[in-house]
Every structure is written in C-alpha cells, then in structure tokens.
N, C-alpha and C positions, 0 to 999 in steps of 0.2 A: 252330828257326829260324823267324822270321816271314816270311810270304810278302809279296810286293809289294802284293797286294790288301789284306792286313791292315794294312800300314803306311799305305797311302793312306787307309783308313777311320779309323785313329787320328789322322792329320794333319787330316783333315776335321773330326773331332769336336773336336779342340783349337782349330781356327779358329772353329768355331761357339760354343764356350764362351767364347773371348776376345771375340767380337763381342757375345754376350749380356751379359758382364760390363761391357763398355764402355757398352752401351746402358742398363744399369741405373744406371750412375754419371752419365750425362749430365744427368738432371734435377737432381741435387744441385749440379752445377757451374753450370748455367744460371740458378739462382735465387740467385746469390751476393749481388748488390747491387741488388735491386729497390727503388724508392722507395716510401715509405708514401703513403697517400691524403692528399690535400690537404684542409684545412678550407675551408668556404665563405668568401667574401670578407668577409662580415659577422660571422664567428666561428661557433663551434659552437652557442652558446646553452646555456641551462641544462636544457632538456628536448628530447626527440627531436622534438617538434612545431616548436619554434623552429629547430632545425637543419634540418628539412625545409623550412621557410619560407625559410631563408637559401639553401639549394640551389635552391629555386624562383626566388628573386630572381636568382641567378647564371644560371639557365637563361633567364629572361626577358631579361636583359641580352644574352645571347648571341644570342637571336632578334632583339632590337632592333638589334644590330650587323649581323646578316645582312640585315635589312630596309634599313638605311642603305646597305650595300654594294650591294644589289640596285637601289635607287633611283639610286645613282650610275652603275651600269652601264647602266641603261635610258636615263638622260638622255644619257650619253656616246654610246651607240649611235644614239640619235635624232639627236644633233648630227652624227655621222659620216654618217648617211643624208642629212641636209639638205646637208651639204658635198658629198656625191657628186652630189646633184640639182642643185647649183649648176653643176657642170661639165657636166651633160647639158642644161642650159638650162631645167629645170623650175622652179627656185627662184632667188631673188636673195640677195645678201649681207644684205639687211635681214631676210630670213627666218632666216638663221643667227644674226644678232644677237638677234632675238626669241627664238629657241630657247635661246640661251645665257642670256639674262636670265630667262626662265621656268624654265629648268633650275636655275639658282642659287637662285631663290626656292623651288622645290619641294624641293631638297635641304636648304636652310635650314629650311623648315617641318618636314620629316621629322625632322631632328636636334633641333629645338626640341620637337616633340611627344614624341619618345622620351625626351628629358631630363626633361620634365615628368612623364611616366608613371613613370619610374624614381624620381622624388621622391615620388610618391604611394604607391608600393609601400613 
C-alpha cells in the first residue's frame, strides 16, 4: 500500500514532467508564422555589395525622414513658445507671423535638401 507521502511525491513528479513537456513544445508553436526578411527598396542587387548599398540607402532615407520630423517638431515648438509669449506680453502677433513664415521656409529647405541628397545617392 502506498503511503500518503509517496503519493504526494508521485503527483509532484507528474506535474513537473507535464510542465517540462509543455515548456519544450512552446518554441515550436511560437515560431509558426514568422514573416521572412524584406528586401531593400531598390532590390537585392546581383552582388552582396550592391545589396549592402541598397540597405544603406534605406537607412539613409530613414535618417532623413527622422531629420525632417525633428525639424517640424522644433519649428512647431518654437511657434508655440512665441504664441505663449504673446499672451504674456513679451511678443506681438507680427513675431508669430514671422516665425510661421521662417518655419515654413526652413521645413521646405530641409525637405528639398533631403530630396536632392537622396537623388545623389
């Protein structure tokens, strides 16, 4: 006849084996439908060096997009600061108009320069 302590030990061992079996099967289940790597936007190229250049181009375009977004955020935050200073009496509405005009010109120049630089690459 099995003692109560022996039954408890067998039950605990069975639980441990079940948990280990499930843990061993989880990686096979989790990798079921992973997507494959994407090719660069200009194509893979005929050599590994061309493929590397195409990935570099994509990286440069990502950095250029981040630069444009950063410039837009800086111009917008400066405009908000000038708008705040209008209400405190330090600036006038002409200052806000000048900020908007200069900001639009700066953003346009950044976009133009990035577009030209991407054409050169």
